[in-house]
Structure formats: structure tokens, C-alpha cells
C-alpha positions as CSV (number, residue, x, y, z in Angstrom):
1,M,8.0,13.0,144.9
2,I,8.7,16.6,145.6
3,Q,11.3,17.9,143.3
4,K,14.3,19.5,144.9
5,I,15.6,23.0,143.7
6,Q,18.6,25.0,144.6
7,F,16.8,27.5,146.9
8,S,20.1,28.5,148.3
9,N,20.4,30.5,145.1
10,L,17.3,32.5,145.7
11,R,17.5,36.1,146.9
12,N,16.1,36.8,150.2
13,A,12.8,38.1,149.0
14,E,12.3,35.2,146.6
15,Y,13.3,32.7,149.2
16,F,10.8,34.1,151.7
17,Q,8.1,34.0,149.0
18,F,9.0,30.5,148.1
19,M,9.1,29.1,151.6
20,S,5.8,31.1,152.5
21,S,4.1,29.5,149.4
22,A,5.4,26.1,150.3
23,H,4.1,26.5,153.9
24,D,0.8,27.5,152.5
25,V,0.6,24.2,150.5
26,F,1.7,22.1,153.5
27,V,-1.0,23.8,155.6
28,K,-3.8,23.4,153.0
29,L,-2.9,19.9,151.7
30,G,-0.9,18.3,154.5
31,V,-2.1,15.1,156.1
32,E,-2.6,15.4,159.9
33,D,0.3,13.0,160.6
34,E,2.1,14.0,163.8
35,S,5.7,14.1,162.5
36,F,4.6,16.1,159.4
37,A,2.4,18.6,161.5
38,C,5.2,19.1,164.0
39,L,7.6,20.1,161.2
40,R,5.0,22.2,159.4
41,D,4.2,24.1,162.5
42,E,8.0,24.7,163.3
43,M,8.4,26.0,159.7
44,G,5.4,28.4,160.3
45,R,7.1,29.7,163.5
46,L,10.4,30.2,161.7
47,L,8.7,32.0,158.8
48,A,7.4,34.6,161.3
49,V,11.0,35.2,162.4
50,A,12.0,35.5,158.7
51,E,9.3,38.0,158.2
52,T,10.6,40.2,160.9
53,A,14.1,39.9,159.4
54,M,12.7,40.9,156.0
55,I,11.0,43.9,157.4
56,A,14.3,44.9,159.2
57,E,16.2,44.2,155.9
58,R,13.7,46.6,154.0
59,R,14.0,49.2,156.8
60,N,17.8,49.2,156.6
61,T,17.8,49.5,152.8
62,K,15.3,52.4,153.0
63,V,17.4,54.2,155.7
64,A,20.5,53.8,153.3
65,E,18.3,55.2,150.4
66,K,17.3,58.1,152.6
67,N,20.8,58.8,153.6
68,E,22.1,58.8,150.1
69,A,19.2,61.1,149.0
70,D,20.2,63.5,151.7
71,R,23.9,63.4,150.6
72,R,22.8,64.0,147.0
73,R,20.8,67.2,147.7
74,D,23.6,68.5,149.9
75,R,26.2,68.0,147.1
76,L,23.9,69.7,144.7
77,H,23.5,72.6,147.0
78,S,27.2,72.8,147.5
79,K,27.8,72.6,143.8
80,L,25.4,75.5,143.1
81,F,26.9,77.6,145.9
82,N,30.6,77.0,144.8
83,Y,29.7,77.6,141.2
84,L,28.2,80.9,142.1
85,K,31.4,81.7,144.1
86,Y,33.5,80.8,141.2
87,I,31.7,83.4,139.1
88,L,31.7,86.1,141.8
89,Y,35.6,85.9,142.2
90,D,35.8,88.0,139.0
91,E,33.8,91.2,139.0
92,R,34.5,91.4,135.2
93,D,32.7,88.2,134.4
94,P,29.7,89.1,132.3
95,R,27.6,86.7,134.6
96,F,28.6,88.5,137.7
97,D,25.4,90.6,138.2
98,D,23.1,87.7,137.6
99,A,25.2,85.4,139.8
100,Q,25.2,88.0,142.7
101,T,21.4,88.2,142.4
102,V,21.1,84.4,142.7
103,M,23.7,84.2,145.4
104,E,21.8,86.7,147.5
105,V,18.7,84.4,147.5
106,V,20.9,81.3,148.1
107,K,22.6,82.9,151.1
108,A,19.4,84.2,152.5
109,A,17.9,80.7,152.6
110,G,20.7,79.5,155.0
111,N,23.2,76.6,155.0
112,P,21.2,73.3,154.7
113,T,24.1,71.2,156.2
114,R,23.5,72.9,159.6
115,M,19.9,72.1,159.7
116,A,17.9,69.1,160.8
117,E,16.6,67.0,157.9
118,N,13.0,68.3,158.1
119,A,14.1,71.9,158.4
120,Q,16.4,71.3,155.4
121,S,13.5,69.9,153.4
122,A,11.5,73.0,154.0
123,M,14.3,75.3,153.4
124,M,15.2,73.9,150.1
125,T,11.6,73.7,149.0
126,A,11.4,77.5,149.8
127,L,14.8,78.1,148.1
128,G,13.4,76.5,144.9
129,N,10.3,78.7,145.1
130,R,12.3,81.9,145.5
131,L,14.6,80.9,142.7
132,E,11.6,80.3,140.2
133,P,11.4,84.1,139.3
134,L,15.1,84.2,138.6
135,A,14.8,81.6,135.8
136,A,16.3,84.0,133.2
137,Q,19.3,84.7,135.5
138,L,19.8,81.0,136.2
139,E,19.8,80.3,132.5
140,A,22.2,83.2,131.8
141,I,24.9,82.0,134.2
142,G,24.4,78.3,133.3
143,A,23.0,77.1,136.7
144,A,19.4,76.3,135.7
145,A,20.2,72.5,135.3
146,T,21.9,72.3,138.8
147,V,19.0,74.0,140.3
148,A,16.5,71.6,138.7
149,E,18.6,68.6,139.9
150,M,18.8,70.0,143.4
151,M,15.1,70.5,143.6
152,E,14.5,67.0,142.2
153,A,16.9,65.5,144.8
154,N,15.0,67.4,147.5
155,R,11.7,66.1,146.4
156,N,13.2,62.6,146.2
157,F,14.4,62.8,149.8
158,I,11.1,64.0,151.0
159,A,9.4,60.9,149.3
160,V,11.9,58.5,150.6
161,E,11.7,59.8,154.1
162,A,7.9,59.6,154.1
163,D,8.1,56.0,152.9
164,L,10.4,55.3,155.9
165,R,8.2,57.0,158.4
166,E,5.3,55.1,157.1
167,M,7.2,51.9,157.3
168,L,8.4,52.5,160.9
169,A,4.9,53.4,162.0
170,A,3.4,50.3,160.4
171,Q,6.0,47.8,161.8
172,K,7.4,47.6,165.3
173,L,10.5,45.5,165.5
174,D,12.5,44.0,168.2
175,D,15.6,45.8,169.1
176,T,17.8,43.1,167.6
177,P,15.7,41.1,165.0
178,A,17.3,38.0,163.6
179,S,19.1,38.6,160.2
180,M,17.6,37.0,157.1
181,S,20.8,34.7,156.8
182,A,20.2,33.4,160.2
183,A,16.5,32.8,159.5
184,R,17.4,30.9,156.4
185,R,19.8,28.7,158.2
186,Q,17.1,27.6,160.6
187,I,14.3,27.2,157.9
188,D,16.4,25.2,155.4
189,P,16.8,22.0,157.5
190,V,13.1,22.1,158.5
191,Y,12.0,22.5,154.9
192,R,14.3,19.7,153.7
193,A,12.9,17.4,156.6
194,I,9.3,18.0,155.3
195,V,10.3,17.3,151.8
196,N,12.1,14.1,152.8
197,T,9.2,13.0,155.0
198,V,6.6,13.5,152.3
199,N,8.9,11.8,149.7
200,A,9.4,8.8,152.1
201,Y,5.7,8.5,152.5
202,C,5.2,8.6,148.7
203,G,7.3,5.4,148.7
204,I,4.7,3.6,150.8
205,P,1.7,2.6,148.6
206,S,-0.8,3.0,151.5
207,R,0.3,6.6,152.1
208,R,1.1,7.7,148.4
209,D,-2.5,8.9,147.6
210,A,-2.8,11.0,150.8
211,Y,0.1,13.3,149.6
212,R,-0.5,13.2,145.8
213,E,-2.1,16.6,145.5
214,L,0.5,18.2,147.8
215,V,3.2,16.8,145.7
216,A,1.7,18.1,142.5
217,E,1.4,21.6,143.8
218,M,4.9,21.6,145.3
219,N,6.3,20.5,142.0
220,V,4.5,23.3,140.1
221,L,5.9,25.7,142.8
222,A,9.4,24.3,142.4
223,A,9.2,24.4,138.7
224,R,8.3,28.1,138.8
225,Y,11.3,29.0,140.9
226,D,13.6,26.6,138.9
227,A,12.6,28.6,135.8
228,L,13.5,31.8,137.6
229,L,16.9,30.6,138.5
230,A,17.5,29.2,135.0
231,A,16.6,32.6,133.4
232,R,18.9,34.4,135.8
233,R,21.7,32.0,134.9
234,R,21.2,32.5,131.3
235,T,21.3,36.3,131.6
236,R,24.5,36.0,133.7
237,N,26.1,33.8,131.1
238,E,25.0,36.1,128.2
239,T,26.5,39.2,130.1
240,A,29.7,37.3,130.8
241,T,30.0,36.2,127.0
242,A,29.3,39.7,125.9
243,T,31.8,41.3,128.3
244,A,34.4,38.7,127.1
245,E,33.7,39.5,123.5
246,V,34.2,43.3,124.2
247,A,37.4,42.6,126.1
248,G,38.7,40.5,123.0
249,K,38.0,43.3,120.7
250,C,39.8,45.8,122.9
251,E,42.8,43.5,123.0
252,C,42.9,43.5,119.2
């Protein structure tokens, strides 16, 4: 018999991988019984829907990552600008001259928040290049680390944006693809029906041998994901225990 696992506890990517692997086994080793073949084909159709949902999910995650990268570089630019203003409020500040030199370069580069994303990327890259000769001044006023962070944030944005463009170019999605949760709700009963069908056939001596190899491969697959879920439960329990111990010590 095919052993059952709590696949509802699998994360979306794990779930899709498990179901895709199971479908591969059903295609490779399934007997051409009409009821089994009908269920298997329906599972294949639904997995195509799930794949589209997974692509949309990855796209949305990447969009959120890009937006956060954009906010990060904007905040760091504002941090640098406001820090320079803070120094320049006091003409007697020993850092005044160096801060003024740096501020002239920053102002000349423009305000990134008023630019399109691509223009901002180019502007901030150019700003970093123009600030390189002012390394001594940046160190003197304590702004070198902020500039380094800002430039790293800009490079990260450029990389994330390139990944997103490549993803969008490679995959064309429907305007409103199904969500992964909706796809899972459709796949679950079909998978269970296949498992129940195979397990029922295994109870019939004349049909048992036909599904022996399929059952063996499915149980290896199920054991692999059972082990993954068990490891996750152990980690969660260990974390909860450690947190409780720390909380107990704090109360003391």
C-alpha cells in the first residue's frame, strides 16, 4: 500500500515538487487502467495550473524584493544627505569643509526619489564613482560606511531588477493566474483518489503485482518528505524549548 503523509504541511514549493514527482511515478509505472489513467491525467492537468501559480508566486516575491531594495537605497541616500545637512548647520564644525565638498557632489547628482528606477540606478552608480576620489573626506566626516552601504544597496537593486526582468521575459502568465492555495485544493482530492485506487487494487491478489513497483517508489518518495517534515518539527520544538528556557531565566 502507498503510505500517506501529511502533505498539507508541505510548503508550496515542496508540495509542488512532491506532487510532480508522484505524477512522474504514476506516468512511468501506472497500469493503463481506465479509472487510474483518468485520475492521473487530471492530476497532470492540475499540476500545469499549479506550475503557473508557482511562477506567479515567485514573480510576486521578486517584485516585493525589488521594492524593498529600492526603498533601502532611497533610505540610505536620505541618511547620507541628512547627515551632511546636520554637519553643515554649524560652520564651526571641524568637519564642515569636507562635508561641504561631499554635499556638492551629492547635490549635483540629483534627487533619486524623483527619478524612474532605471535612471536612479544609473544616477547612484555615477554618484558612487564621483565619491570615490573623496574617500579621505568621507572617512573624516564619518560617512564612508553609509556610502558603502548605499552603493551595495544600489548594486543589489540592479541585480534583483535584472532577475525580475529575466523572469518576466521567460514566463508569460495569464492576467489572473490561480493561486497556489486554490491549485492545492484541486490537486489534493485527485492525489488521494489515486492513492486510494492503487491501495484498493493492492487488496486484490490478481492486481497486486501490477502496482508493486509503483507502490515501492511512492513509499520511498513519501518517506523522503516525511523525513523532511519530521526534521522541521524537531527544529521547531527545539527552538520553542530554547525560547522557553531563556524566558524562564529572564523571569528569575
